[in-house]
ZALOVEX-276178 format. One record per residue (C-alpha): residue in one letter; x, y, z. Coordinates in steps of 0.05 Angstrom, whole numbers, plus 5000, padded with zeros to 4 digits. Each point is the difference from the previous one (the first is absolute). Layout:
+----+------+------+------+
| aa |   xx |   yy |   zz |
+----+------+------+------+
|  A |    X |    Y |    Z |
...
+----+------+------+------+
***
This chain:
+----+------+------+------+
| aa |   xx |   yy |   zz |
+----+------+------+------+
|  X | 5027 | 5147 | 5064 |
|  X | 5054 | 4973 | 4956 |
|  X | 5000 | 4932 | 4971 |
|  X | 5074 | 4980 | 4993 |
|  X | 5029 | 4964 | 4940 |
|  X | 5047 | 4948 | 5012 |
|  X | 5068 | 5016 | 4977 |
|  X | 5052 | 4949 | 4982 |
|  X | 5075 | 5002 | 4986 |
|  X | 5034 | 4978 | 4934 |
|  X | 4996 | 4925 | 5027 |
|  X | 4929 | 4991 | 5003 |
|  X | 4996 | 5014 | 5076 |
|  X | 4961 | 5047 | 5046 |
|  X | 5040 | 5069 | 5018 |
|  X | 4984 | 5010 | 5068 |
|  X | 5038 | 5063 | 4996 |
|  X | 4960 | 5027 | 4949 |
|  X | 4939 | 4978 | 5033 |
|  X | 5033 | 5042 | 5056 |
|  X | 5012 | 5059 | 4957 |
|  X | 4927 | 4998 | 4961 |
|  X | 4971 | 5012 | 5084 |
|  X | 5045 | 5044 | 5013 |
|  X | 4983 | 5035 | 4936 |
|  X | 4926 | 5000 | 5014 |
|  X | 4999 | 5006 | 5076 |
|  X | 4994 | 5080 | 5013 |
|  X | 4936 | 4993 | 4944 |
|  X | 4962 | 4946 | 5018 |
|  X | 4961 | 4970 | 5054 |
|  X | 5022 | 4927 | 4989 |
|  X | 5032 | 4954 | 4954 |
|  X | 4972 | 4931 | 4973 |
|  X | 5052 | 4958 | 4973 |
|  X | 4980 | 4938 | 4958 |
|  X | 4930 | 5009 | 4967 |
|  X | 4994 | 5003 | 4932 |
|  X | 5053 | 5061 | 4990 |
|  X | 5048 | 4954 | 5038 |
|  X | 4983 | 4938 | 4963 |
|  X | 4991 | 4968 | 5058 |
|  X | 4958 | 4940 | 4976 |
|  X | 5065 | 4984 | 4954 |
|  X | 5052 | 4999 | 5051 |
|  X | 5022 | 4937 | 5040 |
|  X | 4996 | 4999 | 5072 |
|  X | 5067 | 5019 | 5020 |
|  X | 4996 | 5061 | 4948 |
|  X | 4929 | 5025 | 5026 |
|  X | 5037 | 4998 | 5076 |
|  X | 5062 | 5041 | 4975 |
|  X | 4961 | 5054 | 4974 |
|  X | 4956 | 5003 | 5059 |
|  X | 5052 | 4996 | 5053 |
|  X | 5038 | 5053 | 4960 |
|  X | 4939 | 5048 | 5006 |
|  X | 4988 | 4986 | 5065 |
|  X | 5068 | 5018 | 5022 |
|  X | 5001 | 5059 | 4959 |
|  X | 4932 | 5028 | 5031 |
|  X | 5030 | 5042 | 5050 |
|  X | 4925 | 5004 | 5029 |
|  X | 4967 | 5004 | 4936 |
|  X | 4950 | 4942 | 4996 |
|  X | 5006 | 4940 | 4959 |
|  X | 4941 | 4966 | 4971 |
|  X | 5022 | 4934 | 4966 |
|  X | 4968 | 4982 | 4940 |
|  X | 4977 | 4921 | 4994 |
|  X | 4978 | 4976 | 4935 |
|  X | 4996 | 4924 | 5005 |
|  X | 4953 | 4950 | 4971 |
|  X | 4996 | 4956 | 5059 |
|  X | 4958 | 5038 | 5061 |
|  X | 5047 | 4961 | 5055 |
|  X | 5063 | 5032 | 4957 |
|  X | 4970 | 5064 | 5019 |
|  X | 4984 | 4986 | 5067 |
|  X | 5078 | 4974 | 5008 |
|  X | 5025 | 5063 | 4971 |
|  X | 4956 | 5046 | 5035 |
|  X | 5021 | 4967 | 5070 |
|  X | 5082 | 5008 | 4972 |
|  X | 4982 | 5072 | 4989 |
|  X | 4971 | 5018 | 5067 |
|  X | 5053 | 4967 | 5031 |
|  X | 5045 | 5044 | 4966 |
|  X | 4968 | 5063 | 5015 |
|  X | 4953 | 5016 | 4938 |
|  X | 4948 | 5047 | 5019 |
|  X | 4948 | 4961 | 4953 |
|  X | 4994 | 4958 | 4942 |
|  X | 4966 | 5013 | 4934 |
|  X | 4974 | 4927 | 4967 |
|  X | 4979 | 4987 | 4933 |
|  X | 4943 | 4948 | 4991 |
|  X | 5033 | 4935 | 5014 |
|  X | 4980 | 4972 | 4924 |
|  X | 4995 | 4923 | 5024 |
|  X | 4946 | 5012 | 5046 |
|  X | 4953 | 5013 | 4946 |
|  X | 4970 | 5053 | 4958 |
|  X | 4928 | 5007 | 5034 |
|  X | 4976 | 5048 | 5051 |
|  X | 5001 | 4952 | 5055 |
|  X | 5065 | 4966 | 4986 |
|  X | 5031 | 5066 | 4997 |
|  X | 4965 | 5024 | 5068 |
|  X | 5024 | 4936 | 5039 |
|  X | 5067 | 5005 | 4976 |
|  X | 5004 | 5076 | 5026 |
|  X | 4970 | 4976 | 5057 |
|  X | 5045 | 4947 | 5023 |
|  X | 5058 | 5048 | 4977 |
|  X | 4978 | 5062 | 5048 |
|  X | 4985 | 4955 | 5060 |
|  X | 5072 | 4970 | 4999 |
|  X | 5048 | 5052 | 4989 |
|  X | 5013 | 5054 | 5062 |
|  X | 5009 | 5061 | 4956 |
|  X | 4938 | 5041 | 4962 |
|  X | 4990 | 4962 | 4927 |
|  X | 4985 | 5048 | 4944 |
|  X | 4963 | 4969 | 4934 |
|  X | 5042 | 5012 | 4934 |
|  X | 4943 | 4996 | 4952 |
|  X | 5030 | 4982 | 4931 |
|  X | 4987 | 4951 | 4950 |
|  X | 5068 | 5005 | 4952 |
|  X | 5039 | 4949 | 5047 |
|  X | 4940 | 4961 | 5035 |
|  X | 4947 | 5004 | 4941 |
|  X | 4957 | 5009 | 5046 |
|  X | 4941 | 5060 | 4995 |
|  X | 4972 | 5020 | 5068 |
|  X | 4930 | 5033 | 4989 |
|  X | 4978 | 5054 | 5051 |
|  X | 4960 | 4953 | 5045 |
|  X | 5065 | 4955 | 5011 |
|  X | 5045 | 5062 | 5014 |
|  X | 4951 | 5025 | 5054 |
|  X | 4986 | 4935 | 5033 |
|  X | 5079 | 4985 | 5007 |
|  X | 5011 | 5069 | 5018 |
|  X | 4949 | 4986 | 5062 |
|  X | 5049 | 4950 | 5024 |
|  X | 5026 | 5005 | 5076 |
|  X | 5083 | 5026 | 4984 |
|  X | 4979 | 5019 | 4927 |
|  X | 5025 | 5073 | 5000 |
|  X | 5005 | 5029 | 4929 |
|  X | 4994 | 4985 | 4927 |
|  X | 5051 | 5019 | 4940 |
|  X | 4948 | 5005 | 4949 |
|  X | 5029 | 4983 | 4932 |
|  X | 4934 | 4976 | 4954 |
|  X | 5011 | 5066 | 4958 |
|  X | 4929 | 5014 | 5013 |
|  X | 4979 | 5064 | 5033 |
|  X | 4933 | 4985 | 5012 |
|  X | 5017 | 4942 | 5039 |
|  X | 5060 | 5037 | 5041 |
|  X | 4944 | 5062 | 5015 |
|  X | 4950 | 4942 | 5014 |
|  X | 5048 | 4965 | 5055 |
|  X | 5023 | 5060 | 5035 |
|  X | 4921 | 5020 | 5014 |
|  X | 4989 | 4924 | 5018 |
|  X | 5060 | 4990 | 5050 |
|  X | 4990 | 5070 | 5027 |
|  X | 4972 | 4969 | 5067 |
|  X | 5049 | 4942 | 5016 |
|  X | 5070 | 5044 | 5000 |
|  X | 5027 | 4969 | 4934 |
|  X | 5050 | 5051 | 4961 |
|  X | 4990 | 4988 | 4922 |
|  X | 5063 | 5017 | 4959 |
|  X | 5004 | 5022 | 4931 |
|  X | 5042 | 4951 | 4949 |
|  X | 4999 | 5043 | 4942 |
|  X | 5032 | 5071 | 4999 |
|  X | 4960 | 5025 | 4947 |
|  X | 4931 | 4985 | 5042 |
|  X | 5018 | 5038 | 5065 |
|  X | 4953 | 5058 | 4985 |
|  X | 4939 | 4953 | 4969 |
|  X | 4999 | 4965 | 5067 |
|  X | 4996 | 5049 | 5056 |
|  X | 5005 | 4973 | 5068 |
|  X | 5055 | 4956 | 4993 |
|  X | 5046 | 4994 | 5056 |
|  X | 5060 | 5009 | 4952 |
|  X | 5037 | 4975 | 4941 |
|  X | 5038 | 4941 | 4988 |
|  X | 5041 | 5000 | 4934 |
|  X | 5066 | 4990 | 4965 |
|  X | 5014 | 5079 | 4988 |
|  X | 5007 | 5001 | 5071 |
|  X | 5069 | 4970 | 4995 |
|  X | 5021 | 5047 | 4937 |
|  X | 4968 | 5064 | 5023 |
|  X | 4989 | 4990 | 5080 |
|  X | 4997 | 5079 | 5011 |
|  X | 4955 | 5011 | 4942 |
|  X | 4947 | 4941 | 5026 |
|  X | 5010 | 5022 | 5068 |
|  X | 4970 | 5068 | 4985 |
|  X | 4947 | 4970 | 4950 |
|  X | 4981 | 4950 | 5058 |
|  X | 4990 | 5053 | 5047 |
|  X | 4962 | 5052 | 4948 |
|  X | 4980 | 4961 | 4946 |
|  X | 4981 | 5060 | 4945 |
|  X | 4977 | 4997 | 4930 |
|  X | 5068 | 5035 | 4991 |
|  X | 5035 | 4951 | 5031 |
|  X | 4966 | 4946 | 4976 |
|  X | 5015 | 5014 | 4927 |
|  X | 5075 | 5009 | 5013 |
|  X | 4998 | 4934 | 5035 |
|  X | 4961 | 4961 | 4945 |
|  X | 5046 | 5030 | 4950 |
|  X | 5067 | 4978 | 5036 |
|  X | 4967 | 4930 | 5007 |
|  X | 4977 | 4992 | 4926 |
|  X | 5077 | 5032 | 4976 |
|  X | 5032 | 4941 | 5052 |
|  X | 4952 | 4947 | 4975 |
|  X | 4977 | 4986 | 5069 |
|  X | 4925 | 4985 | 4975 |
|  X | 5025 | 4950 | 4949 |
|  X | 5002 | 4917 | 5018 |
|  X | 5082 | 5008 | 5011 |
|  X | 4989 | 5056 | 5047 |
|  X | 5055 | 4961 | 5045 |
|  X | 5048 | 4998 | 4952 |
|  X | 4991 | 5076 | 4978 |
|  X | 5003 | 5022 | 5078 |
|  X | 5065 | 4965 | 5005 |
|  X | 5026 | 5028 | 4936 |
|  X | 4987 | 5066 | 5023 |
|  X | 5026 | 4989 | 5067 |
|  X | 5074 | 4971 | 4965 |
|  X | 4997 | 5075 | 4961 |
|  X | 4990 | 5036 | 5067 |
|  X | 5057 | 4957 | 5026 |
|  X | 4967 | 4973 | 5050 |
|  X | 5004 | 4922 | 4972 |
|  X | 5055 | 4968 | 4969 |
|  X | 4960 | 4954 | 4963 |
|  X | 4925 | 4999 | 4970 |
|  X | 5007 | 4929 | 5007 |
|  X | 4929 | 4960 | 5013 |
|  X | 4986 | 4940 | 5042 |
|  X | 4983 | 4953 | 4944 |
|  X | 5077 | 5023 | 4972 |
|  X | 5034 | 4989 | 5065 |
+----+------+------+------+
***
């Protein structure tokens, strides 16, 4: 899957044309696109901009599944956005931990239970802590994955042992686990695929790598990601800069500067 960045015009507005161009670029090489998760700065977008990105991706999909990313503090806002995504044709949602609900295992579980029961399309857990500030342990991950209507996980903990344990633990509940770091794919056998920004820059290479993650391809992918700075804290900016150099984007502007 390709996590879409959010492109901006020179005036700081979301560029629907560039969103559509990104979807067209990766469409032959991925199984789905994921707008407005961390790579897409979704938590920093106002509601209008968030809608614009997702509508443009849905319009350009041409049969490719779109799984909308939702990272909000308030679980009720997650539900509102998830229902909007369902009405507009999204195939599912990726939901990061809603940080205002509390950081304990019980609070996180209750928030996801409410979300999964309130949205009519499959819910995927996005296990990240950079935006939410919430570190989910393996027990919480497994408990959330056991909820009805939870269909998958983007596992971005950067802890291969956790990812491997999760793959093993959810094997009987039909939940797909996706690796969120390009350099860890071969370290986590059994994952359903890869979700990382290199898919926007080198879609054909990432398609081959996800289909057959050999050690040689792992080394190639890891080297490219390191050279481009995709493992650095400013990886969104680095991704946009690479796409500008390729002529895919007009500017490398970030959400906070828009």
